C-alpha positions as CSV (number, residue, x, y, z in Angstrom):
1,M,-0.1,-0.3,0.1
2,H,1.2,3.5,-0.3
3,P,2.3,5.0,2.9
4,A,0.8,8.8,2.5
5,L,-1.1,11.2,0.5
6,S,-0.4,14.8,-0.2
7,P,-1.6,17.4,-2.3
8,A,0.5,16.7,-5.2
9,V,-0.5,13.3,-4.9
10,L,-3.9,13.9,-4.6
11,A,-4.0,16.5,-7.6
12,E,-2.1,13.5,-9.9
13,L,-5.1,11.0,-8.8
14,R,-7.9,13.4,-9.9
15,R,-6.7,13.9,-13.3
16,P,-8.7,12.2,-16.0
17,R,-8.1,8.4,-16.7
18,P,-8.5,6.4,-20.0
19,Y,-12.1,4.7,-19.3
20,P,-12.8,2.7,-17.3
21,A,-11.0,4.1,-14.0
22,V,-12.3,1.4,-11.1
23,S,-12.2,2.8,-7.7
24,I,-13.5,0.6,-5.0
25,L,-13.9,2.1,-1.7
26,M,-14.7,-0.1,1.5
27,P,-14.7,0.2,5.3
28,T,-11.8,-1.8,7.0
29,H,-11.7,-2.7,10.8
30,R,-8.3,-2.4,12.9
31,R,-9.5,-5.0,15.9
32,E,-11.0,-8.4,16.1
33,P,-13.8,-9.5,15.7
34,D,-14.9,-6.8,13.5
35,N,-12.1,-7.2,10.7
36,A,-13.2,-11.1,9.8
37,Q,-15.5,-9.5,7.9
38,D,-12.9,-7.4,5.7
39,P,-11.5,-10.4,3.4
40,V,-15.1,-11.4,2.6
41,R,-16.3,-7.8,1.9
42,L,-13.0,-6.8,-0.5
43,R,-13.5,-10.6,-2.2
44,N,-17.2,-9.4,-2.8
45,L,-16.4,-5.9,-4.2
46,L,-14.0,-6.6,-6.5
47,A,-16.0,-9.4,-7.9
48,E,-18.6,-6.8,-8.7
49,A,-16.1,-4.6,-9.9
50,K,-14.7,-7.2,-12.4
51,E,-18.4,-7.7,-13.4
52,K,-18.6,-4.2,-13.9
53,V,-15.9,-4.0,-16.4
54,Q,-16.7,-7.3,-18.3
55,A,-20.3,-6.4,-19.0
56,D,-19.5,-2.5,-20.0
57,P,-19.9,-2.4,-24.0
58,E,-17.7,0.9,-23.9
59,V,-14.7,-0.9,-22.6
60,S,-12.5,-2.8,-25.4
61,R,-11.3,-6.3,-25.1
62,A,-7.6,-4.8,-24.6
63,D,-8.7,-2.3,-21.9
64,R,-10.8,-5.2,-20.2
65,I,-8.0,-7.5,-19.7
66,D,-5.6,-5.0,-18.5
67,V,-7.5,-3.6,-16.0
68,L,-8.7,-7.2,-14.7
69,E,-4.8,-7.7,-14.8
70,Q,-4.4,-4.6,-12.4
71,L,-6.9,-5.5,-10.3
72,D,-5.8,-8.6,-9.3
73,K,-2.2,-6.8,-8.9
74,A,-4.0,-4.6,-6.4
75,L,-5.4,-7.2,-4.8
76,A,-2.2,-8.8,-4.4
77,E,-1.1,-5.7,-2.3
78,V,-3.7,-5.3,0.0
79,D,-2.8,-5.6,3.6
80,L,-5.5,-6.2,5.9
81,V,-3.6,-7.3,8.7
82,H,-2.7,-3.7,9.4
83,A,-5.9,-2.1,8.2
84,E,-6.9,1.5,9.2
85,D,-10.5,2.6,9.1
86,G,-10.9,2.5,5.1
87,L,-9.4,1.3,2.1
88,A,-9.6,2.6,-1.6
89,I,-8.2,0.4,-4.7
90,L,-7.9,2.5,-8.0
91,A,-7.1,0.6,-11.2
92,A,-7.1,2.2,-14.8
93,P,-5.5,0.9,-18.1
94,G,-2.1,0.6,-17.3
95,E,-1.7,1.5,-13.4
96,H,-3.3,0.8,-9.9
97,Q,-3.3,2.0,-6.7
98,V,-4.1,0.7,-2.9
99,W,-5.0,3.3,-0.3
100,S,-5.1,2.6,3.6
101,L,-7.4,5.3,4.7
102,G,-7.5,6.9,8.6
103,R,-11.2,7.9,8.0
104,T,-14.2,5.6,7.1
105,A,-15.6,5.2,3.5
106,P,-18.9,3.7,2.2
107,A,-18.6,0.6,0.3
108,R,-18.8,0.9,-3.4
109,V,-17.8,0.3,-6.8
110,V,-17.6,3.2,-9.4
111,L,-16.8,3.0,-13.3
112,S,-15.9,6.5,-14.5
113,D,-13.1,8.6,-16.6
114,T,-11.5,9.8,-13.1
115,F,-11.0,8.1,-9.8
116,L,-13.3,8.7,-6.8
117,T,-11.2,11.0,-4.2
118,R,-13.2,12.2,-2.1
119,N,-12.4,9.9,0.8
120,L,-8.8,10.1,0.2
121,V,-9.0,14.0,0.3
122,A,-11.2,14.1,3.5
123,S,-8.9,10.9,5.2
124,Q,-5.6,13.2,4.2
125,I,-7.0,16.4,6.1
126,A,-8.3,14.1,9.1
127,E,-4.8,12.9,9.5
128,R,-3.7,15.8,10.4
129,P,-0.3,15.1,8.6
130,Y,3.1,17.1,9.9
131,W,6.9,17.4,8.8
132,V,9.6,16.7,11.7
133,L,13.4,17.9,10.7
134,A,16.0,16.7,13.1
135,V,18.8,18.8,12.8
136,A,22.6,18.1,14.1
137,A,26.1,19.5,12.8
138,D,26.7,16.1,10.4
139,R,23.0,15.0,10.0
140,V,19.8,16.2,9.0
141,V,16.9,14.0,9.1
142,L,12.9,14.8,7.8
143,W,10.1,12.8,9.3
144,G,6.8,12.7,7.8
145,G,4.0,11.9,10.7
146,N,0.5,11.6,11.1
147,Q,-2.0,10.5,13.4
148,E,-1.0,7.1,13.5
149,R,2.4,6.7,12.9
150,V,6.1,8.5,11.7
151,T,8.0,7.5,8.9
152,E,11.4,9.1,7.1
153,E,11.1,10.6,4.2
154,K,13.7,10.3,1.5
155,A,13.0,13.4,-0.7
156,H,15.0,16.3,-2.6
157,G,18.4,14.9,-1.4
158,L,17.2,14.3,2.4
159,P,18.6,12.9,4.9
160,L,22.2,15.2,4.6
161,V,25.1,13.7,5.9
162,R,28.2,15.5,6.2
163,V,31.6,13.8,6.7
164,Y,34.4,15.8,8.9
165,D,37.9,16.4,7.8
166,N,40.3,17.4,10.5
167,P,39.3,20.8,11.0
168,D,42.0,22.5,12.2
169,P,45.0,20.4,13.4
170,E,47.6,23.3,14.1
171,R,45.0,24.7,16.5
172,Q,44.4,21.4,18.0
173,E,48.4,20.9,18.4
174,R,48.8,23.9,19.8
175,I,45.9,24.5,22.3
176,G,44.4,21.0,22.8
177,D,40.8,21.8,21.4
178,T,38.9,22.2,18.4
179,P,36.5,25.2,17.0
180,S,33.1,25.2,18.1
181,T,31.3,22.9,15.0
182,F,28.5,25.6,15.2
183,R,30.6,28.5,14.2
184,D,32.6,27.4,11.3
185,E,31.8,28.0,8.2
186,E,31.2,24.3,6.7
187,T,28.3,23.6,9.0
188,K,26.8,27.0,8.0
189,T,26.8,25.6,4.3
190,F,25.5,22.1,5.4
191,L,22.6,23.6,7.0
192,R,21.9,26.0,4.3
193,Q,21.6,23.6,1.8
194,A,19.3,21.6,4.9
195,D,17.0,24.8,4.4
196,T,17.1,24.8,0.8
197,A,15.9,21.2,1.1
198,V,13.1,21.8,2.8
199,G,11.8,24.6,1.2
200,K,11.7,22.5,-1.7
201,V,9.5,19.6,0.7
202,L,7.5,22.2,2.1
203,A,6.3,23.8,-1.3
204,A,5.7,20.5,-2.7
205,D,3.5,19.1,0.4
206,P,2.7,22.1,2.6
207,R,2.6,20.8,6.3
208,P,3.3,22.1,9.7
209,L,6.9,21.6,10.7
210,Y,8.4,20.5,13.8
211,V,12.6,21.3,14.2
212,V,14.4,19.6,17.0
213,G,17.9,19.6,17.4
214,D,20.6,21.0,20.4
215,A,19.9,25.0,20.6
216,P,23.0,25.6,19.0
217,A,21.9,23.6,16.2
218,L,18.5,25.2,16.1
219,A,19.8,28.9,16.5
220,L,22.6,28.5,13.2
221,L,19.4,27.0,11.4
222,D,17.5,30.4,12.2
223,A,20.4,32.1,11.1
224,V,21.1,30.5,7.6
225,G,17.9,30.5,6.0
226,P,14.1,31.7,6.3
227,I,12.4,27.8,6.6
228,A,13.2,27.4,10.3
229,R,11.9,30.9,11.3
230,A,8.6,29.6,10.0
231,T,8.6,26.6,11.7
232,T,5.2,25.6,14.2
233,S,7.3,24.6,16.7
234,Q,11.2,24.6,17.5
235,I,12.2,21.5,20.2
236,P,15.5,21.6,21.8
237,H,16.3,17.8,22.2
238,G,19.7,16.4,20.8
239,G,20.2,12.9,19.4
240,L,16.9,12.9,17.0
241,A,18.9,12.9,14.0
242,Q,20.0,9.6,14.8
243,G,17.1,8.6,16.5
244,T,14.0,5.9,15.8
245,A,10.7,6.5,14.8
246,E,9.0,6.2,17.7
247,T,11.5,8.2,19.6
248,V,10.6,11.1,17.5
249,R,6.9,10.4,17.8
250,Q,7.2,10.9,21.9
251,V,9.1,14.2,21.6
252,V,7.3,15.9,19.1
253,E,3.5,15.0,20.5
254,P,3.5,17.2,23.1
255,A,4.1,20.0,20.7
256,L,1.5,18.4,18.5
257,R,-1.1,18.6,21.1
258,A,-0.7,22.3,21.5
259,H,-0.9,23.0,18.2
260,A,-4.1,21.1,17.7
261,D,-5.6,22.6,20.3
262,Q,-4.3,25.8,18.9
263,E,-6.0,25.4,16.0
264,I,-9.2,24.3,17.5
265,T,-9.6,27.4,19.5
266,E,-9.0,29.5,16.4
267,A,-11.1,27.9,14.2
268,L,-14.4,28.3,17.0
269,A,-13.0,31.9,17.5
270,R,-13.7,32.0,13.9
271,L,-17.1,30.8,13.4
272,D,-18.0,33.3,16.7
273,K,-16.9,36.2,14.5
274,A,-18.6,34.8,11.4
275,R,-21.8,34.8,13.5
276,G,-21.9,38.1,14.4
277,R,-21.2,39.2,11.1
278,Q,-23.8,37.2,9.7
279,A,-21.5,34.9,7.2
280,F,-22.0,31.4,9.1
281,A,-23.6,28.3,7.7
282,A,-24.5,25.5,9.9
283,G,-25.8,22.3,9.5
284,L,-25.0,19.6,6.5
285,D,-27.9,21.3,4.2
286,E,-26.8,24.5,4.5
287,V,-22.9,24.2,4.3
288,W,-23.6,22.1,1.3
289,Q,-25.2,24.8,-0.2
290,N,-22.9,27.1,0.0
291,A,-20.1,24.8,-0.4
292,A,-21.4,24.6,-4.2
293,E,-21.3,28.1,-4.2
294,S,-17.7,28.3,-3.6
295,R,-18.8,30.8,-0.4
296,I,-17.1,28.8,2.5
297,A,-13.9,30.2,3.8
298,L,-13.4,27.6,6.4
299,L,-14.9,24.7,6.9
300,V,-15.4,23.6,10.4
301,V,-16.2,19.5,10.7
302,E,-16.6,17.1,14.2
303,E,-14.3,14.3,13.6
304,N,-16.4,11.4,13.1
305,F,-19.4,13.2,11.6
306,R,-20.4,10.6,9.0
307,T,-24.4,10.7,8.0
308,T,-26.3,9.0,4.6
309,A,-28.2,12.2,2.7
310,R,-30.2,12.1,-0.7
311,D,-30.1,15.6,-2.8
312,D,-33.9,15.7,-3.7
313,G,-32.6,18.7,-6.3
314,D,-33.0,21.8,-3.6
315,H,-31.9,20.4,-0.3
316,L,-30.3,17.4,1.3
317,V,-32.4,15.3,3.2
318,P,-31.6,12.3,5.8
319,A,-31.8,9.1,4.1
320,E,-30.7,5.3,4.7
321,E,-28.0,3.3,3.5
322,G,-28.5,1.6,0.1
323,Q,-31.6,3.8,-0.7
324,P,-31.6,5.2,-4.3
325,G,-29.8,8.1,-4.4
326,S,-28.4,8.0,-1.0
327,R,-25.0,9.0,-0.7
328,E,-23.0,7.4,2.4
329,D,-20.0,9.8,2.4
330,I,-22.1,13.1,1.8
331,V,-19.7,14.7,4.6
332,D,-16.5,14.1,2.6
333,E,-17.8,15.1,-0.2
334,V,-18.6,18.2,1.0
335,I,-14.7,18.6,2.5
336,E,-13.6,18.1,-1.2
337,R,-16.3,20.5,-2.5
338,A,-14.9,23.4,0.4
339,L,-11.0,22.5,-0.7
340,D,-11.7,22.4,-4.0
341,T,-12.9,26.4,-4.0
342,G,-9.7,27.2,-1.6
343,A,-11.4,26.8,1.6
344,T,-9.4,25.8,5.1
345,V,-10.4,22.4,6.6
346,S,-10.4,22.0,10.3
347,F,-11.3,18.5,12.7
348,V,-13.0,19.5,16.3
349,P,-13.8,17.0,18.6
350,D,-17.2,15.3,18.5
351,G,-19.8,17.5,20.6
352,T,-18.3,20.8,19.9
353,L,-20.5,21.7,16.9
354,S,-23.6,20.0,18.7
355,D,-25.6,23.5,18.5
356,A,-24.6,23.4,15.1
357,G,-25.4,20.4,13.6
358,R,-21.9,19.0,14.0
359,I,-20.4,21.0,11.0
360,A,-20.7,25.1,10.1
361,A,-18.4,27.3,8.2
362,D,-17.4,30.7,8.0
363,L,-18.5,32.4,4.9
364,R,-16.6,34.5,2.4
365,Y,-20.0,36.4,1.7
């Protein structure tokens, strides 16, 4: 399975494909006994997808053979042992992808000329991805994290490793020490390279950035480039450039919690101000209509808000799962619509928006 989503990856997934682009979505379960049903559901959905491909007269024989092979390859890559809350299998002529989602998705099979991505979009936002840059004088490592895990990232030349020459043998022979590591020009040059590399990472995939290292390393990084000064938090803690993923996660966790609390406070304050200037929308139907009109500046959603609705032409109305026209992932659809029009999306704990129908928005006008 692919390890992480990013804005660039999502943009690539949303481009048009040769028909048929097959999207298979399903909820999965992390623990027993619920996860016992996952393999059965997966086989049934895969069989449904193959049947649709085979029965579609618009699919050429060559594309039919290709897509069926892609679906079989995708199935071989599915890891239900380490499942999260949802699964997406995407297949089209010449390609297939498998994504594990930290947010549940309704079971469905869709054939189109694009992949169905709204559940992936909502999952990526809900996972609150972040970067951790571990800095030392001889090594700079980038870690990518979300609510589930931290993994080392290798992109744009990272990690950076510096091999020392003898810094000043005459000085060492004369007075028995070496110049400060964080005052020499080679270290400054090394950290400038790190600053440039991280800038490229953030341009491709903007996330909160936490920088960890000894205090002298953090101070020098501040001095050599703009990235460190724009970080979400700097954490004085040495040794993480050689640390494990679990150690990195534990060190940054307090800063992550503080940042999440700050985001929630700021989002709710914006909603209060929106009420005062009559630019506030609450409840799924009202928010849905404003998303369709590109009016949402900030969308705030309770973390586990899921509901099924049907569009009757003028409004969204409650519906039961499986009813004709029902949309089980309507909340994810609203999130994707809002993001498509430049809105910011924030998740808040369940119960925070109980007086607003569990979903609310600050409107542009």
